[in-house]
N, C-alpha and C positions, 0 to 999 in steps of 0.2 A: 339611827342617820340625826346626827348631834346638831341642836338647834343652833343656827349662829346670831348672838346679838348685836345690841351696836355698843361699842367699848369710847364710851364717854372721856375718857385718859387710856392716851394709847401704853400699849402694855409695857411698848418697848422702853419707854419714859419712866415708869414704875420700876423697871428693872436699873438702869442706869440713863438718870437725869442729865450728870454732866455733859455729854455733849450736847443734849439740846438747852442747855444753858448758854456754855461755852458757847457755839454755834450763833446763838441772837444776841448773844453782848457783839458777837464780830458783826453781825448786821447791824446794829444798833449804832457800832461805831462808823461803818462804811457810809449808812443813811445820815450820819451827821456830816461828813464829807460832801456826802451829795447838797443836803440843803446850808451848806456853808456857802458854798456858789450859786445857789439857786437863782440869785440873781441875775445870773448868765442864763439863766433856764426858765423862763417866763414862760412857758407852754406844759401845762400839767401830763400831757401827753409825754412828753419828754422824762419828764423828772416819772410817771408811774413808769414808763417806759424802765426806767434805769433803775427804779426799787425794785419792780419785778426781777431782774437780773438780779438784785444781789437777794432779793426769796430763793431764787434756784439753785446761785453757789451756796449757800448756806444750810438750806434744808433740803438740798436733794442734791449736793457734788458730784453723785455718781450718773447722772442721766448725761442722755448725749447733749441736750442741751443745754449743759454747767460744764462742757469743754471748751479750751479756752479758743480753740479757732474758730467754734460757733461763736462766742459771746463775741467776738471783734468782730468777725467775718458777718455775722448778724446784724449786726450794730452800724458796718460799713456801709453794709446794704441800705439798712434802715434810711441812714442818710444819704447816700446816693440818689435812692426813687424817690425820696421827700425833694430832695435837689431839685432833681429832672422835674418834677411835676410842680415844685413850687415857678419855679424859673419859665416854664411851661405858659402857666395860665396866669401869674401876677407881674411877670416880665416883659413878656412876650406879647406876640398881639392878639392873645387873646384877652390882655390886662384889662381892657376897656369893659368887655363884658363879667367878666369875675372878679373884676374888683368895685363894681356898682349892684351886683344880684348878691346880696346874701346868703342866700341858699344856694347859690352854684358854689360856694368855698370849698362845700364836704365832694365834690366830683374830684377834685387832683387828691384829696385825701384817698379816697377808695382806691385810688389809680394806683396810689404810690404803697397802699399797703397791699392790694394786689400782685405788684409787682416786685415786691419784697419778697411777697409771701412765694411769687414761679423764683425767683432766682435763688434764694435761698434754698427751697425742697431740690431745684437741678443741681445746686451746686454742694449740695451737703450742708448747709450752714444753718439749718434750721435751731430757729432762738428767739420763742414769740416773742418776746417783751421789744424785739427791735422793729416788731410793726407797728407797738406804739411810736419809737423813734419816727418812723418812713411817717406819719401820721403828724406827729407833733411838727415834724419839720416840712410838711407841701403845704401846711395850714399858719404856720407862723413865720412872720416877720423874718426875713433870713438876716443868718447874726453868723460870721465866722468863729467869732467869740464859742458860741453853744456848738457848733457842729466840734472845733478843737475839744470842747471839755464833753464831748458825748466819747469822741474817740482817744480821748487821755483817761476818761473812768474806765473804760469799755477795757482797755490796755491794759492799765490799775489793778481790777476787778482778775480780769485771765491770768496776769502774776501771781496774784493774792492769792487768788484760787489754785493756782499751780506748788507756790511755797509752801500752801497747806493740805495738799490734797492728802497725805499719812494720814491725817491729824481728825479730818472731818468725815463724816459721815452721812449718811440718810437718814433721814428723821421722817422718817414715814416707814408704814409695816404693809 
């Protein structure tokens, strides 16, 4: 019986470091593009969601969460769920209650995450970072520019993933 030890450095990296380096550089370039437009995205949850999508695309490109339809569909679902609960709780009849009691702000966020999880799993659009998009949209002041940027970014990343598909490999063992 062979004892399995902890590998501090991935054996695949030691055999072939090139994809690790190239895919990490591609991720850096993509994140620089995100941060260039960070003024449009003033909510950390949305920035984190997009950064997590970049990680999935460049570190785990062959997983189902990295499929273009899931990247786009997941973030569209996140925007829709977040927007729904933002408008219900912060611009509709509940806005007076939810606008004045700070700890109630997390209820629409939780509902948006739950709805996005439900819709993504029912329609096979599972993309975990998109739950962060739902959360960010639900609790942050609505901005059409933020929504457009999230959608353009998701579509652009899906296109990049498709164009580079034959060059990307999973960076885990």
